[in-house]
C-alpha positions in Angstrom: -24.6 78.1 -68.5 -22.5 81.0 -70.0 -24.0 83.1 -72.7 -22.4 82.7 -76.1 -20.1 85.5 -77.2 -22.5 86.4 -80.0 -25.4 86.8 -77.6 -23.2 88.9 -75.3 -22.5 91.3 -78.1 -26.3 91.7 -78.7 -27.4 91.7 -75.1 -27.2 95.4 -74.5 -29.8 96.0 -77.2 -32.0 93.0 -76.5 -32.4 92.5 -72.8 -34.6 93.9 -70.1 -37.5 95.6 -71.9 -40.0 92.8 -72.0 -42.2 92.5 -68.9 -41.4 96.0 -67.6 -45.0 96.9 -67.5 -45.6 94.2 -64.8 -44.0 96.5 -62.3 -46.5 99.4 -62.6 -46.1 102.3 -60.2 -49.6 103.6 -60.9 -52.6 103.1 -58.7 -54.6 99.9 -59.1 -56.6 99.8 -62.3 -54.7 102.7 -64.0 -52.0 102.7 -66.6 -48.7 104.2 -65.8 -47.9 107.6 -67.4 -45.6 107.8 -70.4 -42.7 109.0 -68.3 -43.3 106.3 -65.8 -43.3 103.6 -68.5 -40.1 105.1 -69.9 -38.5 105.0 -66.4 -39.6 101.4 -65.9 -38.2 100.4 -69.2 -34.8 102.1 -68.5 -34.7 100.5 -65.0 -35.4 97.1 -66.5 -32.7 97.6 -69.1 -30.2 98.7 -66.4 -30.9 95.7 -64.3 -30.5 93.4 -67.2 -27.2 95.0 -68.1 -26.0 94.8 -64.6 -26.8 91.0 -64.5 -24.4 90.4 -67.4 -21.1 88.6 -66.6 -18.1 90.8 -66.0 -16.6 90.1 -69.4 -19.6 91.4 -71.3 -18.8 94.3 -73.5 -21.1 96.6 -71.5 -19.1 96.1 -68.3 -15.7 96.1 -70.1 -16.3 99.5 -71.7 -16.8 100.8 -68.2 -13.5 99.2 -67.1 -11.8 100.8 -70.1 -13.2 104.3 -69.3 -12.2 104.1 -65.6 -8.6 102.9 -66.3 -8.2 105.6 -69.0 -8.0 108.2 -66.2 -4.9 106.5 -64.8 -2.7 106.7 -67.9 -1.5 109.1 -70.5 -1.9 108.5 -74.2 1.2 107.9 -76.3 2.8 111.0 -77.8 4.6 111.1 -81.2 7.2 108.3 -81.4 10.9 109.1 -81.0 13.7 108.1 -83.3 14.6 104.5 -82.6 11.2 103.5 -81.2 9.1 100.8 -82.9 6.4 103.2 -84.1 8.9 105.6 -85.6 10.0 102.9 -88.1 6.8 100.8 -88.1 3.8 103.1 -88.3 0.7 101.3 -87.2 -2.9 102.4 -86.6 -3.7 100.3 -83.6 -7.1 98.9 -82.7 -9.8 99.9 -80.2 -11.7 97.4 -78.0 -14.8 97.7 -80.2 -12.8 97.2 -83.3 -11.4 94.0 -81.8 -14.9 92.7 -81.1 -15.8 93.2 -84.7 -12.6 91.5 -86.0 -13.6 87.8 -85.4 -10.4 87.2 -83.4 -8.9 83.8 -82.6 -9.9 83.1 -79.0 -9.9 80.2 -76.5 -12.7 77.6 -77.1 -14.2 74.9 -75.0 -11.8 72.4 -76.4 -8.8 74.7 -76.6 -8.3 76.6 -73.3 -4.8 75.7 -72.1 -1.6 77.6 -72.6 1.2 75.2 -73.4 4.8 76.2 -72.9 7.3 74.1 -74.8 11.1 74.4 -74.2 13.4 73.6 -77.1 16.6 72.0 -75.8 17.9 71.7 -72.3 17.7 74.7 -70.0 19.8 75.5 -67.0 18.0 75.2 -63.6 17.8 79.0 -63.4 16.4 79.3 -66.9 14.0 76.5 -66.3 12.7 78.4 -63.2 12.2 81.5 -65.3 10.1 79.4 -67.7 8.1 77.8 -64.9 7.3 81.2 -63.3 6.4 82.6 -66.8 3.8 79.8 -67.2 2.4 80.6 -63.8 2.2 84.3 -64.6 0.4 83.5 -67.9 -2.3 81.6 -66.0 -2.8 84.7 -63.8 -2.7 87.2 -66.7 -5.0 85.3 -69.0 -7.1 83.4 -66.5 -6.4 80.2 -68.4 -4.7 77.0 -67.2 -1.1 76.5 -68.3 1.4 73.7 -68.3 5.1 73.4 -69.2 5.5 70.5 -71.6 8.6 68.3 -71.5 11.6 69.8 -73.3 12.3 68.5 -76.8 15.4 68.6 -78.9 15.9 71.9 -80.8 14.9 71.4 -84.4 17.5 71.4 -87.1 16.7 74.1 -89.6 17.3 73.9 -93.3 20.2 75.9 -94.7 17.9 78.8 -95.8 16.5 79.1 -92.3 19.7 79.6 -90.4 22.5 82.2 -90.6 25.5 83.6 -88.7 25.2 87.1 -87.4 28.5 88.1 -85.8 29.2 85.5 -83.2 25.5 84.4 -83.0 23.8 81.6 -84.8 20.2 82.7 -85.7 17.2 80.7 -86.8 14.4 82.1 -89.0 11.4 82.6 -86.7 9.0 82.3 -89.7 10.2 78.8 -90.4 9.5 77.9 -86.7 6.0 79.5 -86.9 5.0 77.9 -90.3 6.7 74.5 -90.3 7.9 73.4 -86.9 5.2 74.4 -84.4 1.8 73.8 -86.1 2.3 69.9 -86.0 3.2 70.2 -82.3 0.0 72.0 -81.3 -1.8 69.9 -78.6 -5.5 69.3 -79.0 -6.3 71.3 -75.9 -4.0 74.2 -76.5 -5.4 77.7 -76.9 -1.8 78.7 -77.6 1.5 76.9 -78.0 4.4 79.0 -76.8 7.9 77.7 -77.6 11.1 78.9 -75.8 14.6 78.6 -77.3 18.0 79.8 -76.2 19.0 80.3 -79.8 18.8 83.8 -81.3 16.0 84.5 -83.8 15.6 86.7 -86.8 12.4 87.3 -88.8 13.7 87.8 -92.3 15.6 90.1 -94.7 16.4 93.6 -93.4 16.2 92.5 -89.7 19.1 92.0 -87.2 17.1 89.9 -84.8 13.7 89.5 -83.1 12.8 88.7 -79.5 9.8 86.6 -80.5 7.1 86.1 -83.2 3.6 84.6 -83.1 0.9 83.8 -85.6 -2.4 85.8 -85.3 -4.4 82.8 -86.3 -2.5 79.5 -86.0 -2.2 79.5 -82.1 1.6 79.2 -82.2 4.5 81.4 -81.2 8.2 81.3 -80.4 10.6 83.5 -78.6 14.2 83.5 -77.5 15.9 83.9 -74.2 19.2 84.6 -76.0 19.3 88.4 -75.4 17.6 88.6 -72.0 20.7 88.3 -69.8 22.0 85.6 -67.4 19.6 84.3 -64.8 22.5 82.7 -63.0 24.0 86.2 -62.2 22.4 86.7 -58.8 19.0 87.9 -57.6 19.1 91.1 -59.7 20.1 89.2 -62.9 17.4 86.6 -62.3 14.7 89.3 -61.7 15.7 91.1 -64.9 15.6 88.0 -67.0 12.2 87.0 -65.4 10.6 90.4 -66.1 11.8 90.5 -69.7 10.5 87.0 -70.3 7.2 87.7 -68.8 6.8 90.7 -71.1 7.6 88.8 -74.3 5.5 85.8 -73.2 2.4 87.9 -72.5 3.0 90.0 -75.6 3.3 87.1 -78.1 0.4 85.2 -76.6 -1.7 88.3 -77.0 -0.9 88.2 -80.7 -2.1 84.6 -80.7 -5.4 85.9 -79.5 -5.4 88.3 -82.5 -4.3 91.5 -80.6 -2.3 93.7 -82.9 0.4 96.1 -81.6 -1.1 98.7 -79.3 -0.5 102.4 -80.3 -2.9 104.2 -77.9 -1.0 103.9 -74.6 2.1 102.5 -73.1 1.1 98.8 -73.0 2.6 95.3 -72.9 1.1 94.9 -76.4 3.1 97.8 -77.8 5.8 96.9 -80.4 9.4 97.3 -79.2 12.5 97.9 -81.4 15.2 97.2 -78.8 15.9 95.7 -75.4 16.0 99.3 -74.0 12.5 100.0 -75.3 11.3 96.6 -74.0 12.7 97.4 -70.6 10.8 100.7 -70.6 7.5 99.2 -71.7 5.1 98.2 -68.9 4.1 94.7 -67.9 0.4 95.5 -67.8 -2.3 95.9 -70.4 -3.6 99.3 -71.3 -7.3 100.4 -70.9 -8.0 99.3 -74.5 -6.2 95.9 -74.4 -7.2 94.6 -71.0 -10.9 94.5 -72.0 -9.9 92.6 -75.2 -8.2 89.8 -73.2 -11.0 89.7 -70.6 -13.6 89.3 -73.4 -11.5 86.8 -75.4 -10.9 84.6 -72.3 -14.3 85.1 -70.7 -12.7 86.2 -67.4 -13.2 89.0 -64.9 -10.7 91.8 -65.5 -10.6 92.6 -61.7 -9.5 89.1 -61.0 -6.8 89.3 -63.6 -5.5 92.6 -62.1 -5.6 91.2 -58.6 -3.8 87.9 -59.5 -1.0 89.6 -61.5 -0.6 92.2 -58.7 0.0 89.5 -56.2 2.6 87.8 -58.4 4.4 91.0 -59.0 4.4 91.9 -55.3 5.8 88.5 -54.3 8.6 88.8 -56.9 9.3 92.4 -56.2 8.4 93.6 -59.7 7.8 97.3 -60.3 4.4 96.7 -62.0 2.8 95.9 -58.6 2.4 99.6 -57.8 0.4 100.4 -61.0 -1.6 97.2 -60.8 -2.8 98.2 -57.3 -3.9 101.6 -58.6 -5.8 99.9 -61.4 -7.5 97.6 -58.9 -8.5 100.5 -56.7 -9.9 102.4 -59.7 -12.3 99.7 -60.9 -13.1 98.1 -57.5 
């Protein structure tokens, strides 16, 4: 039986000390010295901590510290980047633990991908591969639900932007998606080919998700043409993987990352999205492993294999990360 998450948080302080005196190193009939008792207590505590599952905070802090040697912290944001126009403080792994995040539960442990409207065979393949990758990234089962007709927005939730027709993403998040959330869904991820915008002052948005309602939506509109050969398909796939993982991370209460280059970092443009990595940084990988009760080493190995099979550049870094925490 898995320990409850609350018990895992307390385990480092509460396990391993009782019964340590049963392993006395003194001679028969004598009490161990003070230093021996202290050593026995520390050894018992160490063994108890080592026996914790790989997603226990004790182990995940070690993963964080090892991975931190592979990457460089972000410098001051440049003009045009997300953090330049949207200053954010970020969040450490330990702050995440204290934040009472929305996480998968016993009843809600499936990632459900919902296409709005008909997709071309190539776009459908991108969506199917994205669902596969999300299973590998989060360690949760996923399924692609049958496509449904794109919802018709009210007049205030649709606008023309140049030649594009845009739908207000907030209307989708607040009104359309919550009633469609399946009973077993840890997160409902909707895809649309229609362009999105998040509100006044914005030109467009790639996707948006609720930090608490388990729903999110993103658009394939600006990601290119998956029918334009192998290179075009690969580009659309990588862009879609990034936004899918990013927005689903938000649905598990991860804010934008500001510490390192990270898939959870905010992006202000397609160029910044292309430059952002596909992997989670040392602070955010432990968050997802803890939230989903999965082994971070398995997550890195599974996503590495996917990226290698599909010739994605992330495979090289993921192999380095695997070697670092092996």
